[in-house]
C-alpha positions, 0 to 999 in steps of 0.5 A: 557515500553519494546518496541513493538515487530513487525514483519516485512514480506518483507522488500524489494522492493518499500515499505518494506524499508520505512516502516522498516526505520519509525518502527525503527525510532519509536523506535519498536523492528523490526524483518524482515522476508525474503526468505531463499534464498534471499539476500537482505540487511537491516538496522542494527538495526533489526533483521533478520529471513529467513523463508520458507513461504510455511512452517507454521512451519518456520513462527510460529518459526519466528513470536513467540513473536511478538505483531505486524505483518506487511505484505509487501509482493506484492499481486498478485505477491506472492501467495494468499495462502502465505498471508492467510498461514501469517494470520493463522500463526499470530493466532497460535502464538498470534500476537494481530495485523495484518496489511495486504499488503492493502496498496494504494487504496480504495479496501473497495469501491464497484466500486474498490472491483469489479476489478479483480486486487483487488481480492487477497486483497479482500480474505485476507480482508475477512480472516481477517474479520472472523478470528477476530471474532474467535481468539484474532487476530485484524487488521487495513486496511491502505488506503493510496491511490497513492504512490505519489513519486513512482508514479512520479519516474516511471511516473505511476502518471504522465509520463512528456515526450511529449506528456503527457497522461491525463487520463479522462482529468487530472482534477480529484482529488485523495488522495495520500501518499508518501512512507515514509508517508505509514510507518509514518501512520504504525507507527500511527497505532501500537501507537493507537491500540485501535482506530484503532482495526478491521477497515479500516484507511484512510490517505493521505499527498496530494490531487492532479490532474494530471493537477496540478501536470503537472502545478507544474512541470513548464513544458508545453509539448503536451498532449493528453486524455485517458478514463479510461473506455476504459482502463478498457475494455482493461484490461478485454479483455487482462484478457480474454486471456489464460494465461494472464500477470498481468503486462500487465492487471493491470496497466489498472484496477489501473488507472481507480481506481485512476483517474476514477470517482466512485471509492473512490480515493479521500478521505472524509476528516472526514475519515482521522486518519491524525491528530491521527497520527501527519501526515501532509498534503503537502503545494503547495510548499511541492509539488513543492519541492517534483516534482522537486526533483524526476523529475528534 
């Protein structure tokens, strides 16, 4: 049986290489779409197509013949029109399944969906739902929680320099997945197209809290508590200023959605697709090892 042909849009940054690695290891035929002006290098097993993201014709030429399209372009940093154009291109060339750059938080939760930082993702979700009713294109919305290894490496999850900031006291549990785990979930979706058609797919590799991460790190620094409701207020204030910088206000909204109560960041175990995909959850020792490896 011929290998499924997958177009990976982007393929660089934090997440792209992890997804590319898992797609190739799963035996899919992968074509990476990258900017004409880009100089990124990719796994030699993948086919590379340099495209103009502003040109529908350029995208159509690169995407023709692919069955699945996986988008890893940044949402917010890459214009909304580019993401919508990719959907239009997928329809035009007969792609069967579109996986948007939806990764991370639960934007299907009403409280999360209201946060301005997710506006472009909501627009993409809505376009996909509308298009799927009028064409042969189907979609899957992957929700995987906080990027666990990225969050540890960057200090976004927990900055171990003293004093350690704990959001809403650091007790609240949330779902998290490593970058490679996201790639494995992508493979799971593609291998189970019928079961994941036109739906939101939930996975996680860990249920953790900031305090649990701190305890597993073996360190005992001083801590301070910050309320995520205050972060949300500050983010809205920054957003109201002329020409606001997304890098300034976005993190406040993101931390509100991850660490705050009532934003759906702890997934219902009944909704998880881990078993379907063969994606395992971390043991305490697994977590301790990952924390030790990343934070030293």
